[in-house]
All heavy atoms as TSV, in Angstrom:
chain	resi	resn	atom	element	x	y	z
A	1	MET	N	N	0.855	-1.175	-0.004
A	1	MET	CA	C	-0.001	0.018	-0.025
A	1	MET	C	C	0.881	1.267	-0.033
A	1	MET	O	O	1.373	1.642	-0.961
A	1	MET	CB	C	-0.963	-0.045	1.247
A	1	MET	CG	C	-2.157	0.781	0.978
A	1	MET	SD	S	-3.398	0.557	2.311
A	1	MET	CE	C	-4.365	-0.824	1.585
A	2	PHE	N	N	1.109	1.886	1.160
A	2	PHE	CA	C	2.044	2.996	1.254
A	2	PHE	C	C	2.839	2.906	2.533
A	2	PHE	O	O	2.371	2.151	3.387
A	2	PHE	CB	C	1.322	4.302	0.988
A	2	PHE	CG	C	0.628	4.868	2.182
A	2	PHE	CD1	C	1.196	5.862	2.900
A	2	PHE	CD2	C	-0.479	4.310	2.842
A	2	PHE	CE1	C	0.572	6.434	4.029
A	2	PHE	CE2	C	-1.095	4.729	3.849
A	2	PHE	CZ	C	-0.652	5.823	4.556
A	3	ILE	N	N	3.907	3.604	2.619
A	3	ILE	CA	C	4.738	3.612	3.902
A	3	ILE	C	C	4.336	4.860	4.767
A	3	ILE	O	O	4.420	5.927	4.188
A	3	ILE	CB	C	6.148	3.622	3.630
A	3	ILE	CG1	C	6.547	2.278	2.800
A	3	ILE	CG2	C	6.953	3.730	4.824
A	3	ILE	CD1	C	7.898	2.290	2.332
A	4	ALA	N	N	3.861	4.557	5.854
A	4	ALA	CA	C	3.424	5.709	6.742
A	4	ALA	C	C	4.652	6.366	7.391
A	4	ALA	O	O	5.544	5.767	7.843
A	4	ALA	CB	C	2.602	5.162	7.900
A	5	GLN	N	N	4.662	7.751	7.168
A	5	GLN	CA	C	5.867	8.473	7.657
A	5	GLN	C	C	5.664	9.325	8.905
A	5	GLN	O	O	6.470	9.743	9.578
A	5	GLN	CB	C	6.409	9.274	6.635
A	5	GLN	CG	C	6.917	8.537	5.415
A	5	GLN	CD	C	7.334	9.445	4.304
A	5	GLN	OE1	O	7.233	10.590	4.306
A	5	GLN	NE2	N	7.999	8.737	3.324
A	6	THR	N	N	4.248	9.449	9.320
A	6	THR	CA	C	3.917	10.173	10.435
A	6	THR	C	C	2.900	9.384	11.343
A	6	THR	O	O	2.382	8.372	10.793
A	6	THR	CB	C	3.165	11.531	9.966
A	6	THR	OG1	O	1.985	11.224	9.454
A	6	THR	CG2	C	4.049	12.379	9.177
A	7	THR	N	N	2.710	9.776	12.587
A	7	THR	CA	C	1.746	9.085	13.360
A	7	THR	C	C	0.340	9.202	12.823
A	7	THR	O	O	-0.281	8.098	12.838
A	7	THR	CB	C	1.769	9.909	14.698
A	7	THR	OG1	O	3.093	9.789	15.395
A	7	THR	CG2	C	0.747	9.193	15.707
A	8	GLU	N	N	-0.024	10.311	12.221
A	8	GLU	CA	C	-1.327	10.379	11.569
A	8	GLU	C	C	-1.452	9.411	10.436
A	8	GLU	O	O	-2.463	8.773	10.276
A	8	GLU	CB	C	-1.651	11.787	11.086
A	8	GLU	CG	C	-1.674	12.848	12.210
A	8	GLU	CD	C	-0.331	13.420	12.531
A	8	GLU	OE1	O	0.695	12.907	12.168
A	8	GLU	OE2	O	-0.334	14.438	13.316
A	9	GLN	N	N	-0.390	9.253	9.640
A	9	GLN	CA	C	-0.417	8.379	8.560
A	9	GLN	C	C	-0.453	6.865	9.006
A	9	GLN	O	O	-1.133	6.049	8.348
A	9	GLN	CB	C	0.738	8.569	7.624
A	9	GLN	CG	C	0.715	9.813	6.816
A	9	GLN	CD	C	1.962	10.114	6.022
A	9	GLN	OE1	O	2.937	9.313	6.108
A	9	GLN	NE2	N	2.028	11.206	5.363
A	10	GLN	N	N	0.076	6.588	10.104
A	10	GLN	CA	C	-0.004	5.233	10.730
A	10	GLN	C	C	-1.411	4.905	11.071
A	10	GLN	O	O	-1.854	3.852	10.860
A	10	GLN	CB	C	0.994	5.089	11.928
A	10	GLN	CG	C	2.423	5.096	11.588
A	10	GLN	CD	C	3.335	5.220	12.707
A	10	GLN	OE1	O	2.843	5.322	13.922
A	10	GLN	NE2	N	4.553	5.065	12.445
A	11	LYS	N	N	-2.122	5.956	11.693
A	11	LYS	CA	C	-3.497	5.786	12.030
A	11	LYS	C	C	-4.324	5.600	10.766
A	11	LYS	O	O	-5.198	4.777	10.699
A	11	LYS	CB	C	-4.047	6.990	12.762
A	11	LYS	CG	C	-3.482	7.021	14.174
A	11	LYS	CD	C	-3.998	8.332	14.870
A	11	LYS	CE	C	-3.388	8.497	16.261
A	11	LYS	NZ	N	-3.827	9.729	16.913
A	12	LEU	N	N	-4.169	6.380	9.733
A	12	LEU	CA	C	-4.736	6.208	8.433
A	12	LEU	C	C	-4.523	4.854	7.829
A	12	LEU	O	O	-5.482	4.170	7.414
A	12	LEU	CB	C	-4.349	7.310	7.446
A	12	LEU	CG	C	-4.832	8.646	7.763
A	12	LEU	CD1	C	-4.115	9.690	6.939
A	12	LEU	CD2	C	-6.342	8.801	7.564
A	13	LEU	N	N	-3.323	4.283	7.885
A	13	LEU	CA	C	-3.051	3.020	7.282
A	13	LEU	C	C	-3.774	1.917	8.108
A	13	LEU	O	O	-4.417	1.020	7.516
A	13	LEU	CB	C	-1.498	2.742	7.396
A	13	LEU	CG	C	-1.011	1.441	6.944
A	13	LEU	CD1	C	-1.470	1.138	5.440
A	13	LEU	CD2	C	0.354	1.216	7.105
A	14	ARG	N	N	-3.841	1.951	9.483
A	14	ARG	CA	C	-4.590	1.012	10.222
A	14	ARG	C	C	-6.088	1.088	9.874
A	14	ARG	O	O	-6.669	0.023	9.645
A	14	ARG	CB	C	-4.350	1.173	11.666
A	14	ARG	CG	C	-3.047	0.660	12.101
A	14	ARG	CD	C	-2.892	0.552	13.650
A	14	ARG	NE	N	-3.080	1.859	14.324
A	14	ARG	CZ	C	-2.241	2.859	14.541
A	14	ARG	NH1	N	-1.020	2.532	14.270
A	14	ARG	NH2	N	-2.545	3.940	15.218
A	15	TRP	N	N	-6.614	2.206	9.713
A	15	TRP	CA	C	-7.953	2.411	9.372
A	15	TRP	C	C	-8.331	1.824	8.062
A	15	TRP	O	O	-9.315	1.273	7.835
A	15	TRP	CB	C	-8.365	3.960	9.489
A	15	TRP	CG	C	-9.843	4.155	9.398
A	15	TRP	CD1	C	-10.733	4.150	10.288
A	15	TRP	CD2	C	-10.509	4.577	8.111
A	15	TRP	NE1	N	-11.928	4.452	9.784
A	15	TRP	CE2	C	-11.859	4.731	8.458
A	15	TRP	CE3	C	-10.021	4.669	6.814
A	15	TRP	CZ2	C	-12.793	4.933	7.502
A	15	TRP	CZ3	C	-11.015	5.054	5.825
A	15	TRP	CH2	C	-12.406	5.141	6.217
A	16	LEU	N	N	-7.454	2.100	7.081
A	16	LEU	CA	C	-7.655	1.679	5.629
A	16	LEU	C	C	-7.716	0.088	5.691
A	16	LEU	O	O	-8.462	-0.512	5.060
A	16	LEU	CB	C	-6.702	2.255	4.740
A	16	LEU	CG	C	-6.813	3.689	4.430
A	16	LEU	CD1	C	-5.576	4.118	3.588
A	16	LEU	CD2	C	-8.008	4.010	3.646
A	17	GLU	N	N	-6.686	-0.483	6.392
A	17	GLU	CA	C	-6.658	-1.864	6.443
A	17	GLU	C	C	-7.886	-2.530	7.080
A	17	GLU	O	O	-8.251	-3.621	6.717
A	17	GLU	CB	C	-5.368	-2.392	7.277
A	17	GLU	CG	C	-4.211	-2.039	6.410
A	17	GLU	CD	C	-2.866	-2.289	7.217
A	17	GLU	OE1	O	-2.873	-2.449	8.481
A	17	GLU	OE2	O	-1.800	-2.455	6.577
A	18	GLU	N	N	-8.445	-1.837	8.110
A	18	GLU	CA	C	-9.738	-2.342	8.754
A	18	GLU	C	C	-10.953	-2.091	7.794
A	18	GLU	O	O	-11.965	-2.951	7.922
A	18	GLU	CB	C	-9.941	-1.595	9.998
A	18	GLU	CG	C	-8.954	-1.929	11.146
A	18	GLU	CD	C	-9.105	-1.017	12.338
A	18	GLU	OE1	O	-10.068	-0.214	12.449
A	18	GLU	OE2	O	-8.264	-1.203	13.278
A	19	GLN	N	N	-11.043	-1.127	7.096
A	19	GLN	CA	C	-12.186	-0.743	6.355
A	19	GLN	C	C	-12.356	-1.311	4.933
A	19	GLN	O	O	-13.412	-1.552	4.405
A	19	GLN	CB	C	-12.322	0.779	6.147
A	19	GLN	CG	C	-12.370	1.547	7.366
A	19	GLN	CD	C	-13.630	1.314	8.203
A	19	GLN	OE1	O	-14.681	1.166	7.653
A	19	GLN	NE2	N	-13.479	1.065	9.413
A	20	PHE	N	N	-11.164	-1.649	4.306
A	20	PHE	CA	C	-11.161	-2.085	2.940
A	20	PHE	C	C	-10.309	-3.394	2.831
A	20	PHE	O	O	-9.403	-3.741	3.507
A	20	PHE	CB	C	-10.451	-1.098	2.055
A	20	PHE	CG	C	-11.168	0.241	1.996
A	20	PHE	CD1	C	-10.825	1.204	2.775
A	20	PHE	CD2	C	-12.241	0.444	1.169
A	20	PHE	CE1	C	-11.452	2.515	2.690
A	20	PHE	CE2	C	-12.819	1.618	1.058
A	20	PHE	CZ	C	-12.552	2.695	1.964
A	21	GLN	N	N	-10.867	-4.282	1.902
A	21	GLN	CA	C	-10.161	-5.451	1.390
A	21	GLN	C	C	-8.949	-5.023	0.626
A	21	GLN	O	O	-9.075	-3.936	-0.128
A	21	GLN	CB	C	-11.019	-6.481	0.634
A	21	GLN	CG	C	-12.311	-6.934	1.419
A	21	GLN	CD	C	-11.770	-7.788	2.658
A	21	GLN	OE1	O	-10.847	-8.585	2.417
A	21	GLN	NE2	N	-12.302	-7.536	3.791
A	22	PRO	N	N	-7.872	-5.718	0.531
A	22	PRO	CA	C	-6.669	-5.354	-0.270
A	22	PRO	C	C	-6.969	-5.141	-1.713
A	22	PRO	O	O	-6.419	-4.195	-2.414
A	22	PRO	CB	C	-5.719	-6.542	-0.043
A	22	PRO	CG	C	-6.114	-7.272	1.203
A	22	PRO	CD	C	-7.640	-7.018	1.330
A	23	ASP	N	N	-7.903	-5.825	-2.291
A	23	ASP	CA	C	-8.253	-5.640	-3.835
A	23	ASP	C	C	-9.186	-4.464	-4.006
A	23	ASP	O	O	-9.459	-4.126	-5.206
A	23	ASP	CB	C	-8.680	-6.954	-4.371
A	23	ASP	CG	C	-10.142	-7.328	-3.790
A	23	ASP	OD1	O	-10.461	-6.856	-2.687
A	23	ASP	OD2	O	-10.796	-8.188	-4.519
A	24	GLU	N	N	-9.651	-3.809	-2.984
A	24	GLU	CA	C	-10.624	-2.671	-3.204
A	24	GLU	C	C	-9.918	-1.340	-3.447
A	24	GLU	O	O	-10.484	-0.411	-3.985
A	24	GLU	CB	C	-11.481	-2.593	-1.995
A	24	GLU	CG	C	-12.491	-3.594	-1.760
A	24	GLU	CD	C	-13.438	-3.418	-0.575
A	24	GLU	OE1	O	-12.827	-3.440	0.506
A	24	GLU	OE2	O	-14.530	-3.178	-0.841
A	25	ILE	N	N	-8.626	-1.189	-3.047
A	25	ILE	CA	C	-7.936	-0.096	-3.193
A	25	ILE	C	C	-6.760	-0.226	-4.274
A	25	ILE	O	O	-5.910	-1.093	-4.086
A	25	ILE	CB	C	-7.278	0.501	-1.883
A	25	ILE	CG1	C	-8.415	0.801	-0.900
A	25	ILE	CG2	C	-6.379	1.638	-2.099
A	25	ILE	CD1	C	-7.822	1.266	0.430
A	26	ARG	N	N	-6.746	0.595	-5.255
A	26	ARG	CA	C	-5.721	0.551	-6.319
A	26	ARG	C	C	-4.528	1.318	-5.936
A	26	ARG	O	O	-3.378	0.810	-6.169
A	26	ARG	CB	C	-6.363	1.304	-7.501
A	26	ARG	CG	C	-6.215	0.346	-8.728
A	26	ARG	CD	C	-6.848	1.052	-9.978
A	26	ARG	NE	N	-7.975	0.321	-10.473
A	26	ARG	CZ	C	-7.819	-0.805	-11.118
A	26	ARG	NH1	N	-6.671	-1.344	-11.251
A	26	ARG	NH2	N	-8.867	-1.467	-11.550
A	27	SER	N	N	-4.569	2.406	-5.263
A	27	SER	CA	C	-3.391	3.121	-4.901
A	27	SER	C	C	-3.824	4.047	-3.757
A	27	SER	O	O	-4.914	4.499	-3.415
A	27	SER	CB	C	-2.915	4.064	-6.002
A	27	SER	OG	O	-3.741	5.065	-6.409
A	28	VAL	N	N	-2.749	4.483	-2.961
A	28	VAL	CA	C	-2.758	5.354	-1.901
A	28	VAL	C	C	-1.600	6.403	-2.090
A	28	VAL	O	O	-0.526	6.156	-2.216
A	28	VAL	CB	C	-2.652	4.780	-0.478
A	28	VAL	CG1	C	-2.680	5.752	0.621
A	28	VAL	CG2	C	-3.723	3.671	-0.393
A	29	GLU	N	N	-1.984	7.726	-2.056
A	29	GLU	CA	C	-1.037	8.823	-2.312
A	29	GLU	C	C	-0.972	9.710	-1.137
A	29	GLU	O	O	-2.068	10.144	-0.667
A	29	GLU	CB	C	-1.304	9.516	-3.511
A	29	GLU	CG	C	-0.616	10.702	-3.817
A	29	GLU	CD	C	-1.158	11.600	-5.033
A	29	GLU	OE1	O	-2.076	11.169	-5.646
A	29	GLU	OE2	O	-0.719	12.701	-5.206
A	30	THR	N	N	0.145	9.969	-0.564
A	30	THR	CA	C	0.242	10.952	0.495
A	30	THR	C	C	-0.060	12.325	-0.017
A	30	THR	O	O	0.580	12.787	-0.972
A	30	THR	CB	C	1.693	10.900	1.157
A	30	THR	OG1	O	1.856	9.592	1.660
A	30	THR	CG2	C	1.816	11.845	2.343
A	31	VAL	N	N	-0.914	13.019	0.745
A	31	VAL	CA	C	-1.370	14.418	0.348
A	31	VAL	C	C	-0.634	15.418	1.317
A	31	VAL	O	O	-0.210	16.468	0.992
A	31	VAL	CB	C	-2.819	14.544	0.212
A	31	VAL	CG1	C	-3.046	16.033	-0.043
A	31	VAL	CG2	C	-3.244	13.668	-0.761
A	32	ALA	N	N	-0.723	15.059	2.666
A	32	ALA	CA	C	-0.176	15.789	3.675
A	32	ALA	C	C	0.219	14.942	4.838
A	32	ALA	O	O	-0.015	13.689	4.802
A	32	ALA	CB	C	-1.279	16.828	4.207
A	33	LYS	N	N	0.786	15.489	5.933
A	33	LYS	CA	C	1.139	14.598	7.009
A	33	LYS	C	C	-0.014	13.869	7.789
A	33	LYS	O	O	0.057	12.916	8.323
A	33	LYS	CB	C	1.936	15.451	8.064
A	33	LYS	CG	C	1.101	16.304	8.987
A	33	LYS	CD	C	1.915	16.922	9.988
A	33	LYS	CE	C	1.049	17.499	11.149
A	33	LYS	NZ	N	1.801	17.757	12.348
A	34	ASN	N	N	-1.294	14.423	7.516
A	34	ASN	CA	C	-2.432	13.765	8.008
A	34	ASN	C	C	-3.553	13.452	6.999
A	34	ASN	O	O	-4.725	13.258	7.326
A	34	ASN	CB	C	-3.025	14.745	9.076
A	34	ASN	CG	C	-3.620	15.874	8.537
A	34	ASN	OD1	O	-3.197	16.428	7.475
A	34	ASN	ND2	N	-4.724	16.480	9.115
A	35	ALA	N	N	-3.263	13.288	5.750
A	35	ALA	CA	C	-4.108	12.967	4.772
A	35	ALA	C	C	-3.518	12.271	3.617
A	35	ALA	O	O	-2.405	12.368	3.218
A	35	ALA	CB	C	-4.726	14.332	4.176
A	36	VAL	N	N	-4.399	11.299	3.062
A	36	VAL	CA	C	-4.029	10.531	1.921
A	36	VAL	C	C	-5.112	10.573	0.875
A	36	VAL	O	O	-6.295	10.865	1.213
A	36	VAL	CB	C	-3.602	9.091	2.229
A	36	VAL	CG1	C	-2.423	8.977	3.117
A	36	VAL	CG2	C	-4.805	8.322	2.892
A	37	ARG	N	N	-4.844	10.264	-0.318
A	37	ARG	CA	C	-5.821	10.242	-1.414
A	37	ARG	C	C	-5.846	8.749	-1.878
A	37	ARG	O	O	-4.846	8.209	-2.171
A	37	ARG	CB	C	-5.530	11.069	-2.592
A	37	ARG	CG	C	-6.570	10.886	-3.840
A	37	ARG	CD	C	-6.251	11.774	-4.915
A	37	ARG	NE	N	-6.512	13.185	-4.629
A	37	ARG	CZ	C	-5.579	14.087	-4.412
A	37	ARG	NH1	N	-4.275	13.785	-4.699
A	37	ARG	NH2	N	-5.955	15.263	-3.992
A	38	ILE	N	N	-7.011	8.019	-1.737
A	38	ILE	CA	C	-7.102	6.742	-2.233
A	38	ILE	C	C	-7.838	6.624	-3.480
A	38	ILE	O	O	-8.737	7.445	-3.758
A	38	ILE	CB	C	-7.849	5.768	-1.107
A	38	ILE	CG1	C	-9.281	6.315	-0.818
A	38	ILE	CG2	C	-7.027	5.705	0.183
A	38	ILE	CD1	C	-10.050	5.271	0.117
A	39	VAL	N	N	-7.436	5.715	-4.283
A	39	VAL	CA	C	-8.133	5.396	-5.547
A	39	VAL	C	C	-8.606	3.922	-5.312
A	39	VAL	O	O	-7.776	3.101	-5.309
A	39	VAL	CB	C	-7.196	5.663	-6.769
A	39	VAL	CG1	C	-7.990	5.223	-8.075
A	39	VAL	CG2	C	-6.721	7.089	-6.815
A	40	ASP	N	N	-9.927	3.856	-5.667
A	40	ASP	CA	C	-10.463	2.460	-5.528
A	40	ASP	C	C	-10.423	1.666	-6.920
A	40	ASP	O	O	-9.842	2.180	-7.937
A	40	ASP	CB	C	-11.881	2.493	-5.055
A	40	ASP	CG	C	-12.929	3.085	-5.988
A	40	ASP	OD1	O	-12.590	3.202	-7.186
A	40	ASP	OD2	O	-13.970	3.374	-5.485
A	41	ARG	N	N	-10.828	0.438	-6.962
A	41	ARG	CA	C	-10.732	-0.339	-8.104
A	41	ARG	C	C	-11.537	0.196	-9.278
A	41	ARG	O	O	-11.325	-0.288	-10.436
A	41	ARG	CB	C	-11.107	-1.746	-7.834
A	41	ARG	CG	C	-12.536	-2.021	-7.332
A	41	ARG	CD	C	-12.812	-3.343	-7.030
A	41	ARG	NE	N	-13.986	-3.539	-6.202
A	41	ARG	CZ	C	-14.257	-4.518	-5.369
A	41	ARG	NH1	N	-13.332	-5.303	-5.133
A	41	ARG	NH2	N	-15.355	-4.526	-4.653
A	42	ASN	N	N	-12.495	1.048	-9.053
A	42	ASN	CA	C	-13.259	1.764	-10.121
A	42	ASN	C	C	-12.655	2.985	-10.524
A	42	ASN	O	O	-13.289	3.853	-11.218
A	42	ASN	CB	C	-14.685	1.897	-9.623
A	42	ASN	CG	C	-15.382	0.678	-9.294
A	42	ASN	OD1	O	-15.189	-0.262	-10.044
A	42	ASN	ND2	N	-16.204	0.650	-8.296
A	43	TYR	N	N	-11.457	3.399	-10.115
A	43	TYR	CA	C	-10.712	4.635	-10.284
A	43	TYR	C	C	-11.397	5.867	-9.708
A	43	TYR	O	O	-11.122	6.951	-10.179
A	43	TYR	CB	C	-10.451	4.810	-11.847
A	43	TYR	CG	C	-9.605	3.770	-12.335
A	43	TYR	CD1	C	-10.005	2.652	-13.002
A	43	TYR	CD2	C	-8.079	3.862	-12.133
A	43	TYR	CE1	C	-9.073	1.640	-13.422
A	43	TYR	CE2	C	-7.278	2.899	-12.666
A	43	TYR	CZ	C	-7.771	1.808	-13.272
A	43	TYR	OH	O	-6.873	0.795	-13.735
A	44	ASP	N	N	-12.216	5.624	-8.733
A	44	ASP	CA	C	-12.810	6.848	-8.000
A	44	ASP	C	C	-11.915	7.184	-6.856
A	44	ASP	O	O	-11.311	6.365	-6.248
A	44	ASP	CB	C	-14.242	6.436	-7.392
A	44	ASP	CG	C	-15.160	6.233	-8.505
A	44	ASP	OD1	O	-15.304	6.814	-9.486
A	44	ASP	OD2	O	-16.057	5.205	-8.156
A	45	SER	N	N	-11.659	8.545	-6.676
A	45	SER	CA	C	-10.678	8.943	-5.723
A	45	SER	C	C	-11.411	9.569	-4.546
A	45	SER	O	O	-12.519	10.226	-4.656
A	45	SER	CB	C	-9.642	9.896	-6.223
A	45	SER	OG	O	-10.258	11.035	-6.556
A	46	THR	N	N	-10.854	9.554	-3.312
A	46	THR	CA	C	-11.439	10.054	-2.114
A	46	THR	C	C	-10.223	10.472	-1.195
A	46	THR	O	O	-9.215	9.703	-1.152
A	46	THR	CB	C	-12.259	9.003	-1.349
A	46	THR	OG1	O	-13.292	8.584	-2.202
A	46	THR	CG2	C	-12.826	9.635	-0.152
A	47	MET	N	N	-10.388	11.522	-0.518
A	47	MET	CA	C	-9.313	11.925	0.423
A	47	MET	C	C	-9.731	11.373	1.823
A	47	MET	O	O	-10.987	11.397	2.118
A	47	MET	CB	C	-9.404	13.465	0.576
A	47	MET	CG	C	-8.842	14.212	-0.592
A	47	MET	SD	S	-7.052	14.364	-0.632
A	47	MET	CE	C	-6.921	15.537	0.691
A	48	VAL	N	N	-8.738	10.887	2.554
A	48	VAL	CA	C	-9.008	10.430	3.855
A	48	VAL	C	C	-8.002	11.218	4.834
A	48	VAL	O	O	-6.902	11.339	4.609
A	48	VAL	CB	C	-8.669	8.920	3.981
A	48	VAL	CG1	C	-8.953	8.351	5.348
A	48	VAL	CG2	C	-9.389	8.064	2.864
A	49	VAL	N	N	-8.737	11.842	5.763
A	49	VAL	CA	C	-8.032	12.817	6.675
A	49	VAL	C	C	-8.068	12.244	8.138
A	49	VAL	O	O	-9.303	11.891	8.611
A	49	VAL	CB	C	-8.656	14.166	6.535
A	49	VAL	CG1	C	-7.970	15.157	7.520
A	49	VAL	CG2	C	-8.695	14.662	5.197
A	50	CYS	N	N	-6.988	12.336	8.843
A	50	CYS	CA	C	-7.013	12.113	10.316
A	50	CYS	C	C	-6.986	13.475	10.906
A	50	CYS	O	O	-6.028	14.171	10.812
A	50	CYS	CB	C	-5.649	11.414	10.742
A	50	CYS	SG	S	-5.485	10.963	12.338
A	51	ARG	N	N	-8.037	13.660	11.713
A	51	ARG	CA	C	-8.099	14.999	12.373
A	51	ARG	C	C	-7.259	15.015	13.688
A	51	ARG	O	O	-6.897	13.991	14.088
A	51	ARG	CB	C	-9.655	15.135	12.684
A	51	ARG	CG	C	-10.415	15.138	11.247
A	51	ARG	CD	C	-11.801	15.447	11.402
A	51	ARG	NE	N	-11.875	16.918	11.524
A	51	ARG	CZ	C	-13.038	17.498	11.449
A	51	ARG	NH1	N	-14.136	16.994	11.327
A	51	ARG	NH2	N	-13.107	18.857	11.581
A	52	GLN	N	N	-7.227	16.225	14.257
A	52	GLN	CA	C	-6.354	16.336	15.409
A	52	GLN	C	C	-6.889	15.615	16.564
A	52	GLN	O	O	-6.136	15.147	17.455
A	52	GLN	CB	C	-6.373	17.866	15.857
A	52	GLN	CG	C	-5.475	18.638	14.901
A	52	GLN	CD	C	-5.433	20.151	15.505
A	52	GLN	OE1	O	-6.220	20.561	16.192
A	52	GLN	NE2	N	-4.310	20.768	15.086
A	53	ASP	N	N	-8.222	15.322	16.675
A	53	ASP	CA	C	-8.795	14.518	17.738
A	53	ASP	C	C	-8.710	13.057	17.476
A	53	ASP	O	O	-9.159	12.194	18.300
A	53	ASP	CB	C	-10.372	14.900	18.018
A	53	ASP	CG	C	-11.194	14.669	16.829
A	53	ASP	OD1	O	-10.695	14.116	15.890
A	53	ASP	OD2	O	-12.290	14.933	16.990
A	54	GLY	N	N	-8.057	12.684	16.342
A	54	GLY	CA	C	-7.853	11.227	16.066
A	54	GLY	C	C	-8.878	10.587	15.252
A	54	GLY	O	O	-8.720	9.346	14.809
A	55	THR	N	N	-9.955	11.361	14.975
A	55	THR	CA	C	-10.929	10.733	14.085
A	55	THR	C	C	-10.562	10.756	12.619
A	55	THR	O	O	-9.800	11.540	12.195
A	55	THR	CB	C	-12.284	11.497	14.289
A	55	THR	OG1	O	-12.174	12.786	13.915
A	55	THR	CG2	C	-12.817	11.389	15.687
A	56	ILE	N	N	-11.126	9.803	11.877
A	56	ILE	CA	C	-10.766	9.626	10.535
A	56	ILE	C	C	-12.034	10.087	9.775
A	56	ILE	O	O	-13.147	9.670	10.068
A	56	ILE	CB	C	-10.419	8.180	10.169
A	56	ILE	CG1	C	-9.274	7.660	11.108
A	56	ILE	CG2	C	-10.159	8.006	8.668
A	56	ILE	CD1	C	-8.075	8.267	10.906
A	57	ARG	N	N	-11.814	10.913	8.590
A	57	ARG	CA	C	-12.896	11.364	7.923
A	57	ARG	C	C	-12.636	11.236	6.344
A	57	ARG	O	O	-11.524	11.600	5.995
A	57	ARG	CB	C	-13.089	12.854	8.248
A	57	ARG	CG	C	-14.265	13.547	7.479
A	57	ARG	CD	C	-14.449	14.928	7.904
A	57	ARG	NE	N	-15.563	15.496	7.167
A	57	ARG	CZ	C	-15.601	16.726	6.856
A	57	ARG	NH1	N	-14.785	17.596	7.311
A	57	ARG	NH2	N	-16.610	17.171	6.252
A	58	LEU	N	N	-13.567	10.682	5.769
A	58	LEU	CA	C	-13.595	10.684	4.204
A	58	LEU	C	C	-14.089	11.900	3.711
A	58	LEU	O	O	-15.088	12.452	4.129
A	58	LEU	CB	C	-14.481	9.472	3.687
A	58	LEU	CG	C	-14.028	8.138	4.111
A	58	LEU	CD1	C	-15.093	7.137	3.635
A	58	LEU	CD2	C	-12.752	7.783	3.337
A	59	VAL	N	N	-13.365	12.463	2.728
A	59	VAL	CA	C	-13.742	13.823	2.059
A	59	VAL	C	C	-13.885	13.421	0.643
A	59	VAL	O	O	-12.863	13.263	-0.110
A	59	VAL	CB	C	-12.770	14.864	2.358
A	59	VAL	CG1	C	-13.278	16.122	1.598
A	59	VAL	CG2	C	-12.500	15.031	3.825
A	60	ARG	N	N	-15.017	13.365	0.101
A	60	ARG	CA	C	-15.323	13.111	-1.353
A	60	ARG	C	C	-14.903	14.346	-2.094
A	60	ARG	O	O	-15.215	15.485	-1.717
A	60	ARG	CB	C	-16.807	12.768	-1.571
A	60	ARG	CG	C	-17.331	11.654	-0.709
A	60	ARG	CD	C	-17.123	10.360	-1.436
A	60	ARG	NE	N	-17.588	9.211	-0.556
A	60	ARG	CZ	C	-17.220	8.049	-0.568
A	60	ARG	NH1	N	-16.184	7.688	-1.369
A	60	ARG	NH2	N	-17.660	7.174	0.220
A	61	PRO	N	N	-14.445	14.154	-3.329
A	61	PRO	CA	C	-14.025	15.216	-4.292
A	61	PRO	C	C	-15.168	16.116	-4.659
A	61	PRO	O	O	-14.988	17.320	-4.968
A	61	PRO	CB	C	-13.384	14.509	-5.424
A	61	PRO	CG	C	-13.696	13.180	-5.367
A	61	PRO	CD	C	-14.086	12.857	-3.963
A	62	ASP	N	N	-16.373	15.530	-4.655
A	62	ASP	CA	C	-17.514	16.317	-4.973
A	62	ASP	C	C	-18.203	17.011	-3.878
A	62	ASP	O	O	-19.265	17.761	-4.189
A	62	ASP	CB	C	-18.602	15.384	-5.813
A	62	ASP	CG	C	-18.989	14.265	-4.978
A	62	ASP	OD1	O	-18.502	14.073	-3.823
A	62	ASP	OD2	O	-19.874	13.553	-5.370
A	63	ALA	N	N	-17.621	16.969	-2.621
A	63	ALA	CA	C	-18.281	17.655	-1.515
A	63	ALA	C	C	-18.091	19.163	-1.680
A	63	ALA	O	O	-17.062	19.666	-2.242
A	63	ALA	CB	C	-17.611	17.186	-0.297
A	64	GLU	N	N	-19.056	19.944	-1.193
A	64	GLU	CA	C	-19.024	21.356	-1.323
A	64	GLU	C	C	-17.916	21.971	-0.361
A	64	GLU	O	O	-17.813	21.384	0.779
A	64	GLU	CB	C	-20.406	22.046	-0.983
A	64	GLU	CG	C	-21.359	21.701	-2.024
A	64	GLU	CD	C	-22.651	22.446	-1.703
A	64	GLU	OE1	O	-22.677	23.514	-0.994
A	64	GLU	OE2	O	-23.694	21.934	-2.113
A	65	ALA	N	N	-17.266	22.971	-0.744
A	65	ALA	CA	C	-16.235	23.602	0.143
A	65	ALA	C	C	-17.016	24.455	1.170
A	65	ALA	O	O	-18.013	24.970	0.932
A	65	ALA	CB	C	-15.360	24.474	-0.678
A	66	CYS	N	N	-16.521	24.544	2.319
A	66	CYS	CA	C	-17.157	25.372	3.425
A	66	CYS	C	C	-16.727	26.746	3.383
A	66	CYS	O	O	-15.711	27.062	2.874
A	66	CYS	CB	C	-16.696	24.670	4.726
A	66	CYS	SG	S	-17.291	23.148	5.100
């Protein structure tokens, strides 16, 4: 998958392993120290963010900006 370089990325990696089967994710790209972009087997992409309180949040690319 990808190599976690920060504590937040380690949390994201564990979360991804719990939520998805290995064949469901095509790639994982580091975006920031607390965020990754995943591409699924259908080539849809989603951002996954580890917030300061430790919660994990999926951010869809079609979500409205605040």
